[in-house]
N, C-alpha and C positions, 0 to 999 in steps of 0.2 A: 748823607754822610753821618756817621755816628758822632753824637755830640762830644764824646770823649776825645775825638781827634781834632776838634777845632783849635784848641790852644796850642798843641804841638805843631799843627800845620802853620799857625801864625808865626811861631818861632822859626820854623823851617823857611818860611818865606823871607823873614828878616835876615836870616843867615845867607840865603841865596842872593838876595839883592845886594847886601853889603859885600859879600865875597866877590860877586861879579864886578862891582865897582873896583875892588882891590885888584882883580885880575887885569883890569884895563887902565889902572891909574897907579903907577908905582909910588908917586908922592903921597897919595891917600893911604896906600898900603903901609909905607914907612911911618906915616904919622900915627897910625892906630895899632900897629903891631906891638907885641910884648917885647920890650927892649929894656934890659936891666939898667943901663946907663941913664936912659931917659926917665924911667920910673924913679930911680933914686935921686934924680934931679928935680922931681916934683910932679911928673906927669902920670899920676896914679890911675887916671882914666884908662890908660892902656891895659890895665889888669882886667878890665871888663871888655873894652872894645876889641881887643885881640881875639876874643872868643867868638867873634862874628866874622873873622877873616879865615880863609883857608888857602893852602899852598897851591892847589890845583883842583880841577873838577872831580877827580877821583877821591881826593881827600874830603871834599864837600859832600859828595854823594854818599860815601861810606858813612860819614857821621849822621847825615840827615835820614838815611834809610834806617839806621839804628834807632834814632829818635822817633821816627814814624811808627816803627813796630812796637817799641817798648813804652813810649810816652803815654799812649792811651791806657795801658795797663795801670800805670801809676795814677792817672786821673780817675779811672774807674774805681780803684780801691780806696784812694785817699782824698780825692777831690782836687779842685783847681788850685786852691791856695797851697796845699801841701806839695802839689806838683811844682808850683813856682818856687817854693822854698827849697825843694830838692834841686831843681835845675840851677837856680842862681846861687844857692848855697854851695853846690858842687863846683860851679864856675869859679866863685871867689876862692874856695878852698884850693882848687887847682892852681890858681894864680899865686896864692900865698905860699903854697908848698914849693912852687917853682922859684919864687923869689928867695925862699929860704935856702934851697939847694944851690942856687946860682948867684947869690947876693954879691959875691966878689968877682964875678965874671961880667964886667961891664959891657962886653960886646954880645952877650947872649941874647938871641932873638927867638921868638916862637909865636905860632898862631894856631888857631883851631878851637872848635867847640867840644873837643874830645873830653875835657874834664867834666863839663856839664852833662854831656851825653852819657858818659860811663857812670856818673852818679845816678842818672835815671835808669840805666841798664841794671845796675846793682840793686836799686830799689825794686824794680819790676821782678827780678829773679827771686828776691827774698819774698815778695808778695805772692808770686805764682811760680814756684820752683819746678813745676812739671812742664813748663813751656818748652816747645820745640822751635828751633830756628832753622830755616832752610838756607844753608850757606850756598851762595851763587844760585839761589832760587831752586836748587835741586837736591843738595845733600842735607838730609835732616840730622841735626845735632842738638843735644840738650842745651838749653840757653845758658846754663851755668858753666858748661864747658867753653862756650864762646866767651863768656865774661872773664873767666880765669885765663884763657888763652890770650885775650886782648891785653890783659895786664902783663902777662909774661912777655908778650911781644914788646910792650912798652919798656920793660926792663932792658931788653935787647937794644931798643932804640936809644935809651938813655946812655947805655954803655958805648954804642957805636958812634953817637954824635954825628951822624952823617946826613941829617936832614933838618928842616926848619919846623918840624912838627913838635908840639909841646908835650912830649912823652911824660915828663914829670907831672904835668897837670892831670894826666889820667889817674894817677894815684891819689892826688888831692881830691879829685872828684869822686873816686871810688870810696875813699874814706868818709867823705861827707854824706854821700848817698846811703852808704851802709849805716852810719851812725844815726842820721836823721830818721831813716826808716825804722830802725830798731827802737829809737826813742819814742816814735809815734805808736809803734806796735810791739812793745817789749815781750808780749806773749810768744812771739816767733822764736825767741831764744829757747823756749821749752817745746813749742809745737814743731819747730823745724830746725832742731839743733845741728843736724849734719850739714845742712846747707849754710847755716851761719858760720860753721867752722871752715867749710870748704872755701867760701868766698873770702875768708880772712887770710888764707894761706899766702896768696901773692902779696898782700899788704904787709904781712909779717916778713916775708922774704925781702921785700924792698928795704926795710929798716935794718935787717941783718946785713945785707950787702953794703948798705951805707955805713953802718958802724964798723964794718970790717975793711972799709976803704976800697971796695971793689966797684963803686959806681963813679 
């Protein structure tokens, strides 16, 4: 096994074990999910614990496959400590943005590692913009198309409000992964200007929609 995959796999195992517990124990799930009312009542641990829970096996597998493919890229380029900073920085940023957007909706609930994972995804795309991802293991698409599409789908999910997935956290994670990576390697702004601009588009779109009251 490539040494760059060790840490991402440990995080994948943690997500799988905690999510599996949540699948089979509704009291455990409710205790650790992201819930605005409980967080504002003092249970801030939910802002981290909720990122290790998932709504179902499909949700878990999708997030963990993304982390498996892109996590080692970040470790290879930036090292273990920077990978951890991006992963957990994106996780926390996703929770903070969710809290900001839904602070007055005391019944709002969400779960999922998507904020942390998309932060890693954005970092990996910035570091290696020519990557190709095989969608459904067959259809080759540029990784940056996947990243942008993931966030556009998140906008749809935020507007639809039809599931328990933390779509708002995707944006907090993307912003953190984007900014932390550029702070560590600012030369990318000049060396990879087009990709830096393209990956900023859905982030800017989010705030335009929010300011216009369309979210």
